[in-house]
N, C-alpha and C positions, 0 to 999 in steps of 0.2 A: 504494501498498500505507498511507504514511503515513496519507493522509487517512482512509484508512480506518478503521486501527489507533487513529487517535485520537479517530472519529468513535464508534467499540466501546466506547474507553473511556469517554465521557461518554455514549452510553444506557445502561452497566451502573452507572453512578454517577446516572444519572434515576431509573433502571425503577423503582426503589422509593415516589420522591415520587406513583407513582396513585394510594397506599394513604389521599393526605389530598382532603378532599369540595372540589371548585368547586361553580358554582354557576352559570354559563350556557353554551352550545353555542359556544364561539369560543374560537379561538388566537388572535384579533388583541384587541390594548390599546390605551386610547388615555388618556397620563398625562399631567392637567393640574394649574392650581392651584398653590399657597403661591408659589413665586418664579420659576414658569415663564411666560416670555413666549410662546413658540411652543412645543405640544403635539409628547410624544415618545412611544414605539408599541412597546408590547412583543407580541412573539410566540414562539410554545413551537411547539416544533420537535419532530420524533420523528431522530435524528440519522442513519440512514441506512433508507433504504428501495427496495424495487424501483424501478427505471424506470415498470413499468405502475403503483404506488402512489403516486409524487409526483406533489405539485403546487405551482404556485405562481401563488396567485390576483393575479389584476392590482389588486385592492386592498391586496395587501399590497403589491405593488410601487410602486403610487402615495403608498403611506405611507413607503416607502424614501424616495421622489424626495422625498419633501417633506424629510426630514433633512441633517444633516449630516456625519455619522459613523455607525457599524454598532460593536456592540459587539456581541462574541460571548461565550461563554466562556471560551476562551482565545482568543489574537491567531493564527489558523492563517498569518497573511501574515508570520510570526515568520523571517527568515532561517536563523535559529539554532535552530530550532523539532526539528527530528529529532533535534539533539547535544545539547540539554536534555535531550528525550526520555530516550533513550539509558544517560545520568548516571543515569535514577533509575528505570532499569525493573526494577534487578535488588535483589534480596530480600539484606538486611546479612550481616554475615559470612561470605559464601561460601558460603549456604545455598544449598541444590539441591531441585529439587520431591522427588525419589527420598528424600530424609533426611526430607521429611512423611507420607511413603506408607509401609505396609507393601511387603515385595517386592510380593504380589500382584496388591495397590493398582495398584503404581508401573507392571508388566507391563503391567496393562487398562486406565490411564490412558493410556500411551506407544501399545501401539497403535489406542486408538479416536481421538486427539488428529491422529497419523498420518493416518488415515482421513478426518477432516473437515475437515482444515484444509492436510492434504499437505504437513505443515512436519514432519519429527525432531523431537520431545520435547527429543532430548540437544542441539537447537542450539537451545533459548529455556529450557535446566532453569535457566539462573537468574532469571528474569525471574517475580514476583512472579506466585501460582497469578491471583490474578485479570487480569491480565491475560492470561495464557493462556486462562480462559474469557470477554476480551471477544473474542478472536479466534475466540473460538464461532459467533459471533451471522451471520457472509456465511452460514453452512454454514448455520444455523437459518431465515433469509429463502431462500435456495435460488435463489440467482440475481446478476446483476452487480447491484452497489449504485449509489449512489445519494447520496451527504453532502448533507446541507441547510447544513451550516454551509461548502460549498465553493461549491455554488449561491449562496449569500449573497455568498461572496468575489465571485463573478464577476459579482453585482450592483450592490454595492457600487462596485467597478472599473471598473462601465461608469458609473456617476455621479462618479468622482474622489474615493471618498471614502475618508478613514480608516477602516483595520480595527481594532480593539483590542481588550482581552482584561480579564475581571472577574477573571478571576482567572490565574496562569501557571500551566505546564503539569507544575511543581515541586509547587504545591500541591494540582492534580489526582492528580498523583501517592503523592506522600505522604500523602493521606487511605486510602489500602492499608495505612500503618504504622501506621494506628491499630487496626485488625482482626488477630487474630494467625494466621498463615502456614498453621499447623493449618488453623483452620478455612477459610481460604480455600481450601487444597487440597483441602480435603473437599466445597465446594460446586462445586469445579472437577470431581471424581468426579462427583457427582448429576449436575449438566450431560451431561457423556458419559455416564453413565448411561441419562439417560430425554431423548436427542435427541429425539424422536416427541413425545413431551410438550412440550418447550420450544419446537419448530415449530410447533405447534398456539395454542398461549399467543403466539406471536408473532405468528402472521395473524392472529390475535384481536384483538389489542394493533393493529395494524396498519389490522382493519379498522374499528376506535374510534376510533382517530388521524383515519381518513378522514372520519368524521362530525364529528370537531369535539368530540364525544363523552366530554369528559374527565372526568363522573361516570359513567359507563360502564367506563370503562375503570379508576377506580379497584374497579370491584362485580369486576370481570374479575377483578382483579390478587390480591385481599384475598384473604387464607389463604395464598398462597406467600408466608410471611414467611421467608425464609431472612437475608433481608437488614434484617428490618424492623427488629431488635433496632440494627444499625447506623445508624438513619436520623438521627440527628441527627449523627453523621460526613456520613456520603454528600450528605444535604440539607440540614435545617438548619441548622446550623454555616454552610453555604459563604452561603445564601441570605443570611442577617444579613450577613455579610459584605463582601455583596455590595451592599446596600444604601447607606451613604455614598459608595459609586464613582457609582450610579446619581445621589444626590444631588445628587453636584458638578457630575458630564455633562451633566445633564438642566437645571442652572440657567444651564449655561455656552452649551448650543447644541444645539437639535434634535436627537434622538438616536434611534434604532432600534435599539433591546436584542434580541436573537433566542437563546433557552436552550433545554433541554429541557421539554417542556411539563411534566414531572411537577413543576418548581420553579414551578408557577404560584400553585399550586391550594393550597388548607390557611389553617391559623390561623397558620401559620410557613413560607407560603411568600412569593412575591416579592410579588405583588395584594395581601396583606392587611398586608405590611412596610409596603411604600408609601400602603396606606390609612393608616394607622396612624400614618407620620410628616406626614400632611395633608394628602395629595396625592388629586385626584380619579383614579382609574381605571373608566373608564368602557368595557365591550363593543362590539368594532365587528365588527357579522355581516353576514356575507358570503357 
């Protein structure tokens, strides 16, 4: 449950990124140049997938084997991760989801949330509404999920590689403090009321991800702009914060970096930002 909740949070914070234009049809990139002796690699994930949609190409496994450490968005191997997450999952000042909705809205949300997650909303009523929204993604997929990050963790351990995070779980959850709780609650309500539409959009994005066509993902998600006004905090600011960490680490040793595919493209994406710093970032077609 912990792994899929973490993956769902990451999916929520990455999904707005598909509104940025990429170039090539690939998810795997080589980082060279500047002060790097041995190349590092950058890969775009889709945080949770159905087993029938999950794929880990041998090319990716080979690139992992050529590196000495792995960076994910957060260190999912941290033994204190669950306790850290639980300390930051609740809204401030004792606010509950009931405080953010009318009585009629709350009753509808409570009923639908229980139907979709099998969890009474009263047991998670203090959670930030975006957290509750993230808990709906497994229902949208409609299957037992595989966490890409968990699979990368297994792969790293098979090579005795250390796993690190580009940010902390506290960083990731505090992003949601910049978005008003009432706005989050309205988005939760919209997601619940439009689950069929959400399932269709999720299925379309998964198919586009499988085709490695991030440009088509952008076309697909464009116009679904509830999160668009918060792109700066959900995506762009985080990308910018990651660059000094990536620079430091790839100068030290060859590193495999796996983050949500939505973080890669565009003029505020990781690929562009690395190129701006003087690195050569080239697509690996597979």
